[in-house]
NUSETI-831945 format. One line per field, with one value per residue (C-alpha): residue number from 1; chain; x, y, z. Coordinates in steps of 0.5 Angstrom, whole numbers, plus 500, padded with zeros to 3 digits. Example, Ala and Ser with C-alpha at 12.3 -4.5 7.8 and 13.67 -1.06 7.14 Angstrom:
2
n = 1,2
chain = A,A
c1 = 525,527
c2 = 491,498
c3 = 516,514
//
This chain:
269
n = 1,2,3,4,5,6,7,8,9,10,11,12,13,14,15,16,17,18,19,20,21,22,23,24,25,26,27,28,29,30,31,32,33,34,35,36,37,38,39,40,41,42,43,44,45,46,47,48,49,50,51,52,53,54,55,56,57,58,59,60,61,62,63,64,65,66,67,68,69,70,71,72,73,74,75,76,77,78,79,80,81,82,83,84,85,86,87,88,89,90,91,92,93,94,95,96,97,98,99,100,101,102,103,104,105,106,107,108,109,110,111,112,113,114,115,116,117,118,119,120,121,122,123,124,125,126,127,128,129,130,131,132,133,134,135,136,137,138,139,140,141,142,143,144,145,146,147,148,149,150,151,152,153,154,155,156,157,158,159,160,161,162,163,164,165,166,167,168,169,170,171,172,173,174,175,176,177,178,179,180,181,182,183,184,185,186,187,188,189,190,191,192,193,194,195,196,197,198,199,200,201,202,203,204,205,206,207,208,209,210,211,212,213,214,215,216,217,218,219,220,221,222,223,224,225,226,227,228,229,230,231,232,233,234,235,236,237,238,239,240,241,242,243,244,245,246,247,248,249,250,251,252,253,254,255,256,257,258,259,260,261,262,263,264,265,266,267,268,269
chain = A,A,A,A,A,A,A,A,A,A,A,A,A,A,A,A,A,A,A,A,A,A,A,A,A,A,A,A,A,A,A,A,A,A,A,A,A,A,A,A,A,A,A,A,A,A,A,A,A,A,A,A,A,A,A,A,A,A,A,A,A,A,A,A,A,A,A,A,A,A,A,A,A,A,A,A,A,A,A,A,A,A,A,A,A,A,A,A,A,A,A,A,A,A,A,A,A,A,A,A,A,A,A,A,A,A,A,A,A,A,A,A,A,A,A,A,A,A,A,A,A,A,A,A,A,A,A,A,A,A,A,A,A,A,A,A,A,A,A,A,A,A,A,A,A,A,A,A,A,A,A,A,A,A,A,A,A,A,A,A,A,A,A,A,A,A,A,A,A,A,A,A,A,A,A,A,A,A,A,A,A,A,A,A,A,A,A,A,A,A,A,A,A,A,A,A,A,A,A,A,A,A,A,A,A,A,A,A,A,A,A,A,A,A,A,A,A,A,A,A,A,A,A,A,A,A,A,A,A,A,A,A,A,A,A,A,A,A,A,A,A,A,A,A,A,A,A,A,A,A,A,A,A,A,A,A,A,A,A,A,A,A,A,A,A,A,A,A,A
c1 = 479,474,469,465,471,477,481,486,490,495,502,507,513,514,512,505,504,498,495,491,489,487,479,475,468,463,457,451,448,454,455,450,454,460,461,460,468,469,466,471,476,482,486,486,493,491,493,498,495,497,504,506,504,510,508,505,513,515,510,507,500,497,492,487,481,475,473,476,480,475,470,476,483,486,493,491,491,484,484,485,492,496,501,505,504,505,504,498,495,488,484,481,475,478,474,479,482,490,489,486,478,473,470,463,458,457,454,455,462,461,460,463,458,459,466,466,461,466,472,468,465,471,477,477,476,482,486,484,485,492,494,492,496,502,501,500,506,510,508,510,517,519,519,515,516,510,511,506,505,503,503,502,502,509,507,501,503,498,501,508,513,516,516,517,523,521,521,520,522,519,521,518,525,529,524,520,525,532,537,540,533,532,540,538,532,536,542,537,535,542,543,537,540,535,530,531,530,529,529,525,524,517,514,516,511,503,500,501,508,509,504,506,513,516,523,525,519,522,516,519,515,517,513,514,511,512,510,505,508,513,507,501,498,497,491,484,483,489,491,496,502,505,511,513,511,515,521,520,518,524,527,520,521,528,526,521,525,531,529,525,532,536,531,531,539,538,533,533,540
c2 = 481,481,486,489,494,490,484,483,477,477,475,473,477,485,486,489,489,493,492,499,498,491,492,491,493,499,499,498,504,508,504,509,515,512,512,504,504,505,498,495,498,498,502,497,494,487,480,483,477,472,475,476,469,468,473,467,464,471,471,478,481,482,488,488,492,490,497,500,505,509,510,512,512,509,512,519,524,525,532,531,535,533,527,531,538,540,533,530,527,523,525,522,520,520,523,521,514,514,516,523,521,522,517,520,521,529,532,525,526,526,532,535,531,525,525,526,520,516,518,516,509,507,510,511,503,501,506,504,497,499,503,498,492,497,498,491,489,495,493,485,486,493,495,495,495,497,495,498,494,497,496,500,500,501,507,512,519,522,521,521,521,515,508,507,503,496,497,504,504,509,512,519,522,518,520,514,509,508,508,501,498,502,500,493,493,496,491,485,488,489,481,481,486,484,489,496,500,507,510,516,517,519,514,517,513,516,518,511,511,518,518,511,511,514,511,515,511,504,504,504,504,503,503,499,501,496,495,490,488,484,479,480,483,491,490,488,482,484,476,474,471,465,465,472,473,466,470,476,473,471,478,481,476,478,485,484,480,484,490,485,481,488,490,484,484,491,491,484,484
c3 = 527,521,520,513,513,514,516,520,521,527,527,532,529,530,523,520,513,511,504,503,496,495,496,490,493,491,496,492,494,491,484,480,481,478,470,468,467,474,477,474,479,475,479,484,487,484,487,493,498,493,491,499,500,504,510,514,514,517,522,519,521,515,515,509,506,503,500,493,493,489,495,500,499,506,504,504,510,513,511,504,504,497,498,492,492,484,481,479,486,487,493,499,496,489,483,477,474,474,467,469,466,471,476,477,473,472,478,482,485,493,497,503,507,503,504,512,512,508,512,519,516,512,513,521,522,518,521,528,527,524,530,535,532,532,539,540,537,540,547,546,542,544,537,530,523,518,511,507,500,494,486,480,472,470,466,467,464,468,474,473,466,463,466,473,476,478,486,489,496,500,507,507,505,510,516,517,518,521,515,517,515,509,507,508,503,498,499,498,491,489,489,483,478,473,477,477,484,487,494,495,488,485,491,498,502,503,509,512,512,514,519,523,522,528,529,535,538,535,530,523,516,509,503,497,491,485,478,476,470,475,477,472,466,467,462,463,465,470,470,475,472,475,472,473,480,482,479,484,490,492,492,495,501,503,502,507,511,511,515,520,521,522,527,531,532,534,539,542,545
//
């Protein structure tokens, strides 16, 4: 399925990988509202499709948007409730860079009507596609695994203190995926001690993980927020680093494959 909002590549395995922040497009009719810096979309989850180039081998379905998170954040709830109360948060329609400065020219931030329009035009189609693919996978296999793929600069003082662990696994504090699946991901990481790992630390999973992960309905959701320093330059021009990426890709593949294998043993007896 392909439209102007997102692309879905259906797979054969009971696995859907969502990459909600890889889009880079800001529609032409909106660009004049942003400060010039925003048009460089620096807070994109850069190069994830390339980094996860093994997903075809796993038979995964892959869902990717075309629109930048600066237009709308597909990993925020439709009512714009904060994901992390008490911490710095970006909104459903973000108004700040990750560094805290305004995204929009003075007086140009979207009003309530514009936010509602963007939700209808961009957010709803992505989530309709996500929900429909999970339903298809569950109907076919009896269960489904959702992997929500993200990346971020390793140091962003406005959002978090210090430097992030390399690999941040989120399961909504254990509610979005069975404990055994999470343990499988952690065990995969243990074989690669050169990469630091956290589970349900600063990043516990956003709206997608929290909303779609329903272990009692045999749908398990895991988010990975990984530091971009593992595979690319964290400053402009945000170039992909093949040498670094090659070092982390074997681990990344095992992290995704492990809960899939555990699920198969459990559900396909």
